[in-house]
C-alpha positions as CSV (number, residue, x, y, z in Angstrom):
1,X,-11.4,49.2,29.7
2,X,-8.8,48.8,27.0
3,X,-10.1,48.5,23.5
4,X,-8.3,45.7,21.7
5,X,-10.4,46.1,18.5
6,X,-8.6,47.3,15.4
7,X,-11.6,48.0,13.2
8,X,-14.7,46.6,11.8
9,X,-15.6,43.7,9.6
10,X,-12.5,41.7,10.5
11,X,-10.2,44.2,8.7
12,X,-7.8,43.9,11.7
13,X,-8.8,41.1,13.8
14,X,-5.5,41.5,14.6
15,X,-2.3,39.9,13.4
16,X,-2.3,37.5,16.4
17,X,-4.1,40.0,18.5
18,X,-1.6,42.7,17.5
19,X,0.9,41.1,20.0
20,X,4.3,42.6,19.1
21,X,7.3,40.4,18.7
22,X,10.8,41.3,19.7
23,X,13.7,41.0,17.3
24,X,14.9,37.8,18.9
25,X,11.4,36.3,18.8
26,X,11.4,37.0,15.0
27,X,14.7,35.3,14.8
28,X,13.4,32.3,16.7
29,X,10.4,32.1,14.5
30,X,12.6,32.3,11.4
31,X,14.8,29.5,12.7
32,X,11.8,27.3,13.4
33,X,10.4,27.8,9.9
34,X,13.8,27.3,8.3
35,X,14.3,24.1,10.3
36,X,10.9,22.7,9.2
37,X,11.4,23.7,5.6
38,X,14.9,22.0,5.7
39,X,13.3,18.9,7.2
40,X,10.8,18.8,4.4
41,X,13.6,19.2,1.8
42,X,15.6,16.5,3.4
43,X,12.7,14.1,3.3
44,X,12.0,15.0,-0.3
45,X,15.7,14.5,-1.1
46,X,15.7,11.0,0.4
47,X,12.6,10.0,-1.5
48,X,14.1,11.2,-4.7
49,X,17.4,9.5,-4.1
50,X,15.5,6.2,-3.8
51,X,14.4,6.8,-7.4
52,X,17.6,8.5,-8.6
53,X,18.0,6.2,-11.6
54,X,14.6,7.0,-13.0
55,X,15.1,10.7,-12.3
56,X,18.6,10.8,-13.9
57,X,17.1,9.0,-17.0
58,X,14.6,11.9,-17.3
59,X,17.3,14.4,-16.9
60,X,19.3,12.9,-19.8
61,X,16.3,12.6,-22.1
62,X,16.4,16.3,-23.3
63,X,20.0,15.8,-24.2
64,X,19.2,12.8,-26.3
65,X,16.4,14.6,-28.1
66,X,18.7,17.6,-28.7
67,X,21.5,15.3,-30.0
68,X,19.3,13.8,-32.6
69,X,17.7,17.2,-33.6
70,X,21.2,18.6,-34.0
71,X,22.2,15.6,-36.2
72,X,25.2,14.9,-34.2
73,X,27.3,11.8,-35.3
74,X,26.9,8.6,-33.3
75,X,24.9,8.0,-30.2
76,X,24.5,10.7,-27.5
77,X,27.2,10.2,-24.9
78,X,28.4,11.9,-21.7
79,X,31.7,11.4,-20.0
80,X,32.7,11.0,-16.4
81,X,35.9,12.9,-15.7
82,X,36.2,12.4,-11.9
83,X,35.8,9.5,-9.5
84,X,33.1,11.2,-7.5
85,X,31.5,13.2,-10.3
86,X,28.5,10.8,-10.9
87,X,27.9,10.3,-7.1
88,X,28.0,14.1,-6.4
89,X,25.9,14.9,-9.4
90,X,23.2,12.3,-8.4
91,X,23.1,13.8,-4.9
92,X,22.7,17.3,-6.4
93,X,19.9,16.0,-8.6
94,X,18.2,14.4,-5.6
95,X,18.4,17.7,-3.6
96,X,17.0,19.8,-6.4
97,X,14.3,17.2,-7.3
98,X,13.5,17.0,-3.5
99,X,13.0,20.8,-3.6
100,X,10.2,20.4,-6.2
101,X,8.7,17.5,-4.2
102,X,8.9,19.3,-0.9
103,X,7.7,22.7,-2.4
104,X,4.3,22.5,-0.6
105,X,6.1,22.2,2.8
106,X,8.6,25.0,1.9
107,X,5.9,27.4,0.8
108,X,3.7,26.5,3.8
109,X,6.6,27.4,6.1
110,X,7.1,30.7,4.2
111,X,3.4,31.4,4.7
112,X,3.5,30.6,8.4
113,X,6.4,33.0,8.9
114,X,4.7,36.0,7.3
115,X,1.2,35.1,8.5
116,X,1.5,36.9,12.0
117,X,1.6,40.2,10.0
118,X,-1.7,39.4,8.2
119,X,-5.3,40.0,9.1
120,X,-7.5,37.2,10.1
121,X,-9.3,37.0,6.8
122,X,-6.0,37.0,4.9
123,X,-4.7,34.1,6.9
124,X,-7.6,31.9,5.6
125,X,-6.1,31.7,2.1
126,X,-3.2,29.6,3.4
127,X,-4.3,26.5,1.4
128,X,-4.8,28.4,-2.0
129,X,-1.4,30.1,-1.4
130,X,0.5,26.9,-0.7
131,X,-1.3,25.0,-3.5
132,X,-0.8,27.7,-6.1
133,X,2.8,28.4,-5.1
134,X,3.8,24.7,-5.4
135,X,1.8,24.3,-8.6
136,X,3.4,27.4,-10.2
137,X,6.9,26.2,-9.1
138,X,6.4,22.8,-10.6
139,X,4.8,24.3,-13.8
140,X,7.9,26.4,-14.3
141,X,10.2,23.4,-14.0
142,X,8.0,21.4,-16.4
143,X,7.9,24.2,-18.9
144,X,11.6,24.4,-18.9
145,X,12.0,20.6,-19.2
146,X,9.6,20.2,-22.1
147,X,10.5,23.3,-24.1
148,X,13.6,25.2,-23.0
149,X,16.0,22.4,-22.3
150,X,15.8,20.7,-25.7
151,X,16.0,24.0,-27.6
152,X,18.9,25.4,-25.6
153,X,20.9,22.1,-25.7
154,X,20.3,21.7,-29.4
155,X,21.7,25.2,-30.0
156,X,24.8,24.4,-27.9
157,X,25.4,21.2,-29.8
158,X,25.0,22.8,-33.2
159,X,27.3,25.7,-32.2
160,X,30.0,23.3,-31.0
161,X,29.6,21.1,-34.1
162,X,30.8,24.0,-36.3
163,X,34.2,23.8,-34.6
164,X,34.7,20.3,-35.8
165,X,34.3,21.3,-39.4
166,X,37.5,22.2,-41.1
167,X,40.6,23.6,-39.5
168,X,43.8,21.8,-38.4
169,X,42.4,21.0,-34.9
170,X,38.8,19.8,-34.9
171,X,36.8,20.0,-31.7
172,X,34.9,17.0,-30.5
173,X,31.8,17.7,-28.6
174,X,31.5,15.7,-25.4
175,X,29.5,16.7,-22.3
176,X,30.7,15.9,-18.8
177,X,27.9,14.4,-16.8
178,X,28.4,16.7,-13.8
179,X,28.5,19.9,-15.9
180,X,25.3,18.9,-17.6
181,X,23.5,18.2,-14.3
182,X,24.5,21.6,-12.9
183,X,23.3,23.2,-16.1
184,X,20.0,21.4,-16.0
185,X,19.3,21.9,-12.3
186,X,20.1,25.6,-12.4
187,X,17.7,26.5,-15.2
188,X,14.9,24.1,-13.9
189,X,14.9,25.8,-10.5
190,X,15.3,29.2,-12.2
191,X,12.2,28.7,-14.3
192,X,10.3,27.4,-11.2
193,X,11.1,30.6,-9.3
194,X,10.2,32.7,-12.4
195,X,6.7,31.3,-12.5
196,X,6.1,32.6,-8.9
197,X,6.0,36.2,-10.3
198,X,2.2,36.5,-10.8
199,X,1.6,35.1,-7.3
200,X,4.1,37.6,-5.8
201,X,2.4,40.4,-7.6
202,X,-1.0,39.2,-6.4
203,X,0.0,39.6,-2.7
204,X,1.9,42.8,-3.2
205,X,-1.2,44.3,-5.0
206,X,-3.4,42.9,-2.2
207,X,-1.3,44.6,0.3
208,X,-1.5,47.9,-1.6
209,X,2.2,48.0,-2.3
210,X,1.8,48.0,-6.1
211,X,-0.9,48.5,-8.7
212,X,-1.3,47.7,-12.3
213,X,-0.5,51.4,-13.1
214,X,2.8,51.3,-11.2
215,X,3.8,48.1,-13.0
216,X,2.9,49.6,-16.4
217,X,4.7,52.9,-15.5
218,X,8.0,51.1,-14.8
219,X,7.9,48.4,-17.5
220,X,11.2,49.5,-19.0
221,X,12.9,49.0,-15.6
222,X,11.2,45.7,-15.2
223,X,12.5,44.5,-18.6
224,X,16.0,45.4,-17.5
225,X,15.5,43.6,-14.2
226,X,14.2,40.5,-16.0
227,X,17.3,40.5,-18.3
228,X,19.6,40.7,-15.3
229,X,17.6,38.0,-13.4
230,X,17.7,35.7,-16.4
231,X,21.4,36.1,-16.6
232,X,21.8,35.2,-13.0
233,X,19.4,32.2,-13.0
234,X,20.6,30.7,-16.2
235,X,24.0,29.8,-17.8
236,X,25.6,33.0,-19.1
237,X,24.7,32.7,-22.8
238,X,22.2,34.7,-24.9
239,X,20.0,31.7,-25.8
240,X,19.0,30.6,-22.4
241,X,18.8,34.2,-21.1
242,X,16.2,35.0,-23.7
243,X,14.5,31.6,-23.4
244,X,13.9,32.7,-19.8
245,X,13.5,36.4,-20.5
246,X,10.7,36.1,-23.1
247,X,8.3,34.0,-21.0
248,X,9.3,36.0,-17.9
249,X,8.3,39.2,-19.8
250,X,5.0,37.5,-20.7
251,X,4.5,36.7,-17.0
252,X,5.2,40.3,-16.1
253,X,2.4,41.6,-18.3
254,X,0.2,38.8,-17.1
255,X,1.0,40.1,-13.6
256,X,-0.2,43.5,-14.7
257,X,-3.6,42.0,-15.3
258,X,-3.5,40.2,-11.9
259,X,-2.7,43.5,-10.2
260,X,-5.5,45.2,-12.1
261,X,-8.1,42.6,-11.0
262,X,-6.9,42.8,-7.4
263,X,-6.6,46.5,-7.0
264,X,-9.6,47.4,-9.2
265,X,-12.2,47.3,-6.3
266,X,-10.0,49.6,-4.1
267,X,-9.4,52.0,-7.0
268,X,-13.1,52.2,-7.7
269,X,-13.8,52.7,-4.0
270,X,-11.4,55.6,-3.9
271,X,-12.9,57.1,-7.0
272,X,-16.4,57.0,-5.4
273,X,-15.0,58.6,-2.3
274,X,-13.4,61.4,-4.3
275,X,-16.7,61.9,-6.2
276,X,-18.6,62.1,-2.9
277,X,-16.2,64.6,-1.4
278,X,-16.3,66.7,-4.5
279,X,-20.1,66.7,-4.4
280,X,-20.2,67.9,-0.8
281,X,-21.1,71.5,-0.4
282,X,-18.4,73.8,0.8
283,X,-19.3,75.1,4.3
284,X,-17.3,78.2,3.7
285,X,-19.5,79.3,0.8
286,X,-22.6,81.5,1.6
């Protein structure tokens, strides 16, 4: 009789019975998950486009707050420099807003793609994973919207205002609507992804890939990586890079605590095992 058991206590009740998948079966599974995630994103985009006027009003609010804080002359104004600029910008806003709205579906499809490689007891945390992933993604966007956007925009306005003071050719500060939308959407999504770091560390620590010690050991490399990532996910200026880099660094060290809590039981078990082995008599001694 063939033994199909992998171990005791459900430690390997088998990723789907340990049935191997071919390369093309993995591709088919990936295509299915991507299709369903895209369908969720499309539905979220359509819903957001129905309320596009309300959403765009929210997108412009940090600009108005920053304009007043920077003591710019007149009322806050944006310009439209292309016939399709407003339409394309609104579509882009709907897509990115739809991503936040559809994040539970997207993260569920991610989970379902990786779940065949997990043990039975690990598959049971699908609801906490999806809920936490979506919540952290939205929390990152909200943090950016409430704190980072007004501060960064105020800095840009004040910096540009200096160019209008003195000189033979003053510079008038006017934002193009499409450029502002691209700037806002980029850092909103960037902060949403950044807030997924503790969750990613949780699962890597759970899988035994990393521990809190390895994270502390390589903190300098992590800071460099955070800086590079911030430069990629935000507009290429020092203000927004550090407005993302500082909270991302805080999240990194928070992740160290997460990894410690997750890996602590396994570390203690290994210490007890080492102590038991050390206490065992050496059969080679008389």
